[in-house]
C-alpha positions as CSV (number, residue, x, y, z in Angstrom):
1,M,9.8,53.2,-10.5
2,K,10.9,54.5,-14.5
3,T,7.0,54.5,-15.7
4,E,7.2,54.4,-19.6
5,I,4.0,56.6,-21.5
6,I,2.9,54.5,-24.9
7,R,0.4,56.1,-27.0
8,I,-2.1,53.8,-28.9
9,D,-4.7,54.7,-30.8
10,P,-7.7,54.3,-29.6
11,V,-9.5,53.4,-33.0
12,R,-7.0,51.0,-34.6
13,P,-4.7,49.6,-31.9
14,E,-1.8,48.9,-32.9
15,P,-0.8,45.3,-32.0
16,Y,3.2,45.3,-31.3
17,K,2.0,47.7,-28.7
18,L,-0.7,45.8,-27.3
19,E,1.2,42.7,-27.2
20,Y,4.1,44.5,-25.6
21,C,1.7,46.1,-22.5
22,G,-0.2,42.6,-22.3
23,A,3.5,41.0,-21.6
24,V,3.9,43.4,-18.6
25,L,1.0,42.7,-17.2
26,R,1.6,38.8,-17.7
27,Y,4.7,38.7,-15.7
28,G,3.7,40.8,-12.8
29,G,3.7,44.3,-14.0
30,L,1.1,47.5,-13.7
31,V,-0.4,48.7,-16.4
32,A,-2.5,52.0,-17.0
33,F,-5.3,52.0,-19.7
34,P,-8.5,53.2,-21.0
35,T,-11.6,51.6,-20.9
36,E,-15.0,52.8,-22.0
37,T,-15.7,53.7,-18.3
38,V,-12.7,55.4,-17.1
39,Y,-8.5,54.5,-17.1
40,G,-8.0,51.2,-15.3
41,L,-4.6,50.5,-13.2
42,G,-4.2,46.4,-13.9
43,A,-2.4,43.9,-12.7
44,N,-2.8,39.9,-13.2
45,A,-5.5,38.9,-11.5
46,F,-3.9,35.4,-11.0
47,L,-0.7,36.9,-9.5
48,D,-1.1,38.0,-5.6
49,N,1.8,40.1,-5.8
50,A,0.8,42.2,-8.8
51,V,-2.3,42.6,-7.0
52,R,-0.7,44.1,-3.9
53,K,1.3,46.5,-5.9
54,V,-2.4,48.1,-7.2
55,F,-3.6,48.4,-3.7
56,E,0.0,50.2,-2.9
57,A,0.1,52.6,-5.9
58,K,-3.3,53.7,-5.6
59,G,-3.0,54.0,-1.6
60,R,-6.2,51.5,-1.6
61,P,-7.9,50.5,1.4
62,A,-7.2,46.6,1.5
63,D,-10.7,45.7,2.3
64,N,-11.9,47.5,-1.5
65,P,-12.7,44.4,-3.6
66,L,-11.3,44.6,-7.4
67,I,-13.0,44.0,-10.3
68,V,-11.5,41.3,-13.0
69,H,-11.6,42.0,-16.5
70,V,-11.9,39.5,-19.1
71,A,-11.4,39.2,-23.0
72,Y,-14.2,35.8,-23.2
73,Y,-16.7,34.1,-21.7
74,A,-14.1,31.2,-20.6
75,S,-11.6,33.7,-19.0
76,A,-15.1,34.8,-17.2
77,E,-15.6,31.2,-16.1
78,S,-11.8,30.3,-14.8
79,A,-12.3,33.3,-12.4
80,G,-15.6,32.8,-11.1
81,E,-18.1,30.2,-10.7
82,F,-21.9,30.2,-10.6
83,A,-23.9,28.7,-7.6
84,D,-26.7,27.2,-9.7
85,G,-28.2,27.2,-12.7
86,R,-30.1,30.1,-12.6
87,Q,-27.2,32.6,-11.5
88,R,-25.4,30.6,-14.5
89,N,-28.8,31.3,-16.9
90,L,-28.9,35.3,-15.6
91,F,-25.7,35.9,-16.4
92,Y,-25.0,34.6,-19.7
93,A,-29.0,36.3,-20.4
94,L,-27.1,39.5,-19.2
95,G,-23.7,39.3,-20.8
96,A,-25.6,38.6,-23.9
97,K,-27.3,41.9,-23.7
98,F,-24.9,44.4,-22.0
99,W,-21.2,42.4,-23.0
100,P,-18.8,43.7,-24.1
101,G,-19.8,46.9,-22.2
102,P,-19.5,49.0,-18.4
103,L,-21.7,46.1,-16.5
104,T,-19.7,44.2,-13.9
105,M,-21.6,41.0,-12.5
106,I,-20.5,39.3,-9.0
107,I,-20.0,35.3,-8.8
108,K,-18.5,32.9,-6.4
109,K,-14.9,33.7,-7.0
110,R,-12.4,30.4,-8.0
111,S,-9.7,29.5,-5.6
112,V,-7.1,30.6,-8.4
113,I,-8.2,34.3,-7.9
114,P,-6.4,35.6,-5.0
115,D,-8.1,36.8,-2.1
116,S,-6.3,39.8,-2.4
117,V,-8.4,40.4,-5.4
118,S,-11.8,40.2,-3.5
119,C,-10.4,41.4,0.1
120,G,-11.0,37.6,1.5
121,L,-14.7,37.3,0.1
122,D,-15.9,34.7,-1.2
123,T,-17.4,36.6,-4.6
124,V,-15.9,38.2,-7.4
125,G,-16.8,40.9,-10.0
126,I,-16.1,40.0,-13.5
127,R,-17.3,42.4,-16.4
128,M,-15.8,42.5,-20.1
129,P,-14.7,45.8,-21.6
130,S,-15.5,47.2,-25.1
131,N,-13.2,49.8,-25.7
132,R,-10.7,48.5,-28.2
133,I,-7.6,49.2,-26.4
134,A,-8.5,47.8,-23.5
135,A,-10.2,44.6,-25.0
136,G,-7.0,43.8,-26.9
137,L,-4.8,44.4,-24.0
138,L,-6.5,41.6,-22.3
139,R,-6.2,39.5,-25.4
140,A,-2.7,39.9,-25.8
141,A,-2.1,39.5,-21.9
142,R,-3.7,36.1,-22.2
143,V,-4.5,36.6,-18.4
144,P,-7.8,38.4,-16.6
145,I,-7.0,41.5,-15.2
146,A,-7.6,42.8,-12.2
147,A,-8.2,46.9,-12.5
148,P,-9.5,49.4,-10.0
149,S,-9.6,53.1,-11.4
150,A,-6.5,54.5,-11.9
151,N,-6.1,57.3,-9.4
152,S,-5.1,57.8,-6.3
153,S,-8.0,56.3,-3.5
154,G,-10.4,58.7,-2.8
155,R,-9.9,61.2,-6.0
156,P,-12.2,61.8,-8.8
157,S,-11.6,58.7,-11.1
158,P,-9.6,59.4,-14.6
159,T,-11.1,59.8,-18.0
160,R,-8.1,61.0,-20.0
161,F,-4.7,60.0,-19.8
162,E,-3.4,63.2,-18.0
163,H,-5.4,62.3,-14.8
164,V,-3.8,59.3,-15.1
165,L,-0.2,60.7,-15.5
166,E,-1.3,63.3,-12.3
167,D,-1.8,60.5,-9.8
168,M,0.1,57.6,-11.1
169,Y,3.3,58.7,-12.5
170,G,6.2,57.0,-11.0
171,K,4.4,54.5,-9.2
172,V,3.4,51.9,-12.1
173,D,5.6,50.2,-15.5
174,V,3.3,51.4,-18.2
175,I,0.7,54.6,-18.6
176,I,-1.3,54.1,-22.0
177,D,-2.5,56.8,-23.4
178,G,-5.9,55.7,-25.1
179,G,-7.7,59.2,-25.5
180,E,-10.7,60.4,-23.8
181,C,-13.0,57.5,-21.8
182,S,-16.8,57.6,-23.7
183,V,-19.0,56.6,-20.6
184,G,-17.3,59.2,-18.1
185,V,-18.1,56.6,-14.7
186,E,-17.2,53.5,-13.8
187,S,-19.2,50.2,-14.6
188,T,-22.6,49.4,-12.7
189,V,-22.0,46.7,-10.6
190,L,-24.5,44.3,-10.1
191,D,-24.7,41.2,-7.5
192,L,-26.3,37.5,-9.0
193,N,-26.1,36.0,-5.3
194,G,-28.8,37.2,-4.0
195,P,-33.0,36.4,-4.5
196,E,-32.9,39.0,-7.0
197,P,-30.4,41.0,-8.9
198,T,-29.4,44.0,-7.3
199,V,-26.7,46.7,-8.3
200,L,-24.3,47.8,-5.9
201,R,-23.1,50.4,-7.4
202,P,-25.2,52.3,-10.2
203,G,-23.7,53.3,-13.8
204,A,-24.5,53.3,-17.6
205,V,-26.4,50.1,-17.6
206,T,-29.3,51.3,-16.0
207,R,-31.2,48.9,-13.1
208,E,-34.2,49.4,-15.5
209,D,-32.0,48.3,-18.1
210,I,-31.5,45.2,-16.5
211,A,-34.6,44.2,-15.2
212,R,-36.0,44.3,-18.9
213,V,-33.6,41.2,-19.0
214,A,-33.9,39.8,-15.8
215,G,-37.5,41.0,-14.9
216,T,-36.5,42.2,-11.8
217,C,-33.7,44.0,-10.1
218,G,-33.0,45.6,-6.8
219,E,-30.4,48.3,-6.1
220,Y,-28.6,49.1,-2.7
221,G,-29.7,52.6,-1.2
222,W,-26.8,54.3,-1.7
223,S,-28.4,57.4,-0.6
224,S,-29.3,56.6,2.8
225,A,-26.6,54.2,3.6
226,D,-23.8,54.8,5.7
227,L,-20.3,55.3,4.0
228,H,-18.6,52.8,6.4
229,V,-20.0,50.0,5.4
230,D,-18.4,47.0,7.4
231,K,-17.1,44.6,4.2
232,P,-18.1,46.2,1.0
233,R,-18.8,43.5,-2.0
234,S,-18.1,45.9,-4.2
235,P,-16.0,49.5,-5.1
236,G,-17.4,52.5,-4.2
237,M,-19.6,51.2,-1.5
238,K,-17.5,52.7,1.6
239,Y,-15.2,55.9,2.4
240,R,-15.6,59.3,1.0
241,H,-14.9,58.7,-3.0
242,Y,-14.4,60.5,-6.5
243,A,-13.4,63.3,-4.0
244,P,-11.8,66.7,-5.6
245,K,-9.4,68.9,-3.0
246,A,-11.9,71.1,-2.1
247,R,-15.1,70.9,0.0
248,M,-17.9,69.7,-2.4
249,L,-21.3,71.1,-0.7
250,M,-24.8,69.9,-2.5
251,F,-28.1,71.3,-2.4
252,S,-31.2,69.4,-3.1
253,G,-34.7,71.4,-4.2
254,T,-36.2,73.3,-7.0
255,P,-33.8,75.0,-9.3
256,D,-35.0,78.6,-8.2
257,A,-34.8,77.4,-4.5
258,V,-31.4,75.8,-5.4
259,R,-30.2,78.7,-6.8
260,R,-31.1,81.2,-4.0
261,A,-29.1,78.8,-1.7
262,I,-26.2,78.4,-3.7
263,L,-25.7,82.2,-4.0
264,A,-26.2,82.8,-0.4
265,R,-23.5,80.1,0.3
266,L,-21.2,81.3,-2.5
267,R,-21.4,85.5,-1.1
268,A,-20.6,84.3,2.2
269,E,-17.9,81.9,1.4
270,K,-16.5,84.6,-1.5
271,T,-16.8,86.9,1.6
272,A,-14.6,84.9,4.0
273,G,-11.7,85.1,1.3
274,K,-12.6,81.6,-0.3
275,R,-12.1,80.7,-4.4
276,V,-15.9,79.3,-5.3
277,G,-16.9,77.2,-8.0
278,V,-20.0,75.8,-9.4
279,L,-20.8,72.8,-11.2
280,E,-24.1,73.2,-13.1
281,T,-26.1,72.7,-16.4
282,E,-26.0,74.5,-18.9
283,E,-29.3,75.9,-18.2
284,Q,-28.8,76.5,-15.0
285,I,-25.1,77.7,-15.1
286,C,-25.7,81.6,-16.5
287,Y,-27.4,82.3,-12.8
288,Y,-23.8,82.0,-11.3
289,N,-21.3,84.7,-12.8
290,E,-20.2,85.8,-9.0
291,A,-18.1,82.4,-8.7
292,D,-14.9,82.1,-9.9
293,V,-14.6,79.1,-11.8
294,L,-18.2,78.0,-13.6
295,L,-18.1,74.3,-15.1
296,S,-21.3,73.1,-16.8
297,L,-22.2,69.0,-16.4
298,G,-23.6,69.7,-20.4
299,P,-27.5,69.7,-21.1
300,E,-30.5,69.6,-18.3
301,N,-31.7,66.2,-19.6
302,E,-28.6,64.8,-21.3
303,P,-27.9,62.0,-18.4
304,R,-24.8,60.6,-20.5
305,A,-23.6,63.9,-20.9
306,H,-23.5,64.4,-17.2
307,A,-21.6,61.4,-16.5
308,Q,-18.7,62.0,-19.4
309,A,-18.2,65.6,-17.6
310,L,-18.0,64.9,-13.6
311,F,-14.8,63.2,-13.3
312,A,-13.0,65.5,-15.7
313,A,-14.7,69.1,-14.0
314,L,-14.3,67.5,-10.2
315,R,-10.2,67.7,-11.5
316,Q,-10.5,70.9,-13.4
317,F,-11.7,72.7,-9.6
318,D,-8.3,71.0,-8.7
319,A,-6.2,73.0,-11.2
320,A,-7.9,75.8,-10.8
321,G,-7.4,76.2,-6.8
322,V,-10.8,76.4,-6.0
323,D,-11.7,76.2,-2.1
324,V,-15.3,75.0,-2.0
325,I,-17.7,73.5,-5.0
326,F,-20.9,74.3,-4.8
327,A,-23.8,71.9,-7.1
328,R,-27.4,71.3,-7.5
329,A,-28.0,67.6,-6.9
330,L,-29.6,65.5,-9.7
331,E,-32.8,63.7,-10.1
332,A,-31.5,59.9,-9.1
333,E,-32.9,58.5,-12.1
334,G,-31.4,56.3,-14.9
335,V,-27.8,57.6,-16.0
336,D,-28.0,60.3,-13.6
337,D,-28.5,57.4,-10.6
338,A,-24.7,56.8,-11.1
339,V,-23.8,60.7,-11.8
340,M,-25.7,61.4,-8.3
341,N,-24.0,58.5,-6.5
342,R,-20.3,59.8,-7.4
343,M,-21.5,63.5,-6.9
344,F,-22.8,62.2,-3.3
345,R,-19.6,60.3,-2.2
346,A,-17.3,63.0,-3.6
347,A,-19.5,65.6,-1.0
348,G,-18.8,63.2,1.8
349,G,-22.6,62.2,1.8
350,T,-24.2,65.1,2.7
351,V,-26.8,66.8,0.5
352,L,-28.7,70.2,2.2
353,P,-32.0,70.9,1.3
354,A,-32.8,74.2,-0.1
355,E,-35.6,75.8,1.8
356,E,-38.4,77.2,-1.1
């Protein structure tokens, strides 16, 4: 497939470029585009054949549902419907607070959305992105856009145009170069179908943020869950995700204990001829000068910086050809809950305790 590269100004998106890309989507093509979270790989959510091409381009398992992106509340209601008045009120209250932005809400699916989007589920995740290119593209397309992240399935999600180019060139019709994504991890996915709203995938909108609006909010226990759930209701609940090519090992414990554990393993791996990388915060990274590649997540107490840095760092380790990556498990609180969720899955669900 011939892939067009189109540069769009992220601050003042050119309308004629958006109209062109919107037409590609409307008539069944695939367009990779930036959002505030990560780059998405979009298809017309009403066209089953277009949606199936997304799965093919990504190599995505057929039971991993997609999120539907909308520009207006009317578009949201064209894709989904509400189980009752309580769910409707909650949807609009949360939308008023967090939309446009990095929150996906799961409601009942309308029949106009093909089953390929929801992988046979009777529900669908819907969100309204705030990125100017994404918002303009949705208005230009004049249809909801079904879009997972624009990467090969299982790989770290793309937060820069170059990441999309690496994975999707020759597989899609258009790749938009729209600069770097500001959030850096995928949207929070919130299920509104249970007795209380429940976070299925953490993101930049935290459980605490949601509870302040909804009064209560639960969370799927991702850190103790099997990576192979039977029928995932959200992207990112199943399989090893977000993973670099290198083996990734995480250690939990105090910084001192983790430092000792990582240095011992690091030296053993280097003795065995392996190329080693370490991912740490700015305050801790100075202790690992023996590593071949050192990459920072940013300051210890700035979780939003951790989110923005994570996927680019994992891809940088791949580019540097490391064999194993060591990282410290962060406290899974606030936005770092989302960061740890991604690191946990990138490491295949293993966190090793560092002995005191």
